[in-house]
C-alpha positions, 0 to 999 in steps of 0.5 A: 023509417019505412019511408026512408027505406022506400026512398033508398030503394027507389033511388037505387032502382033509378041508378040501376036503370040509368046504369043499365041504359048507359051500359047498353048504349055503350055496348051497342056503339063501341063496335061501330066506333072501333070499326070507324077507327080501324077504317081510318087507320087502314086508309092512312096506311094505304096512303102511306104505302102509295107514297112509299112506292112513289119514293122508292121508284123515284130513288131507283130512277135517281140511282140509275141516272147517277150510275149512268153518269159514271160510265166512260161514255157519259164522261166523254160526252160531258167533256165534249159538251164543255170543250175539254180536251181529254187525253188517254191515260197511259199504263206504264 
């Protein structure tokens, strides 16, 4: 009976030691792991923000081009290039 109690205490002691070691390593490496995840997320965010800036700039240039093509001068130039005869509209 005494030997059984010693084995139980010994097994409990080994389990407690393994649990303590595992907890210690987990608490040591968790901050480094989370820091790496944070850095990765920040790099991805930075890349997406640069791509967004490029897309906004491209959109603004295209809107500027579209608005410049709507002016009467550009319509007249395009008509000349296509050999179209434009006539002035009369307001009656």
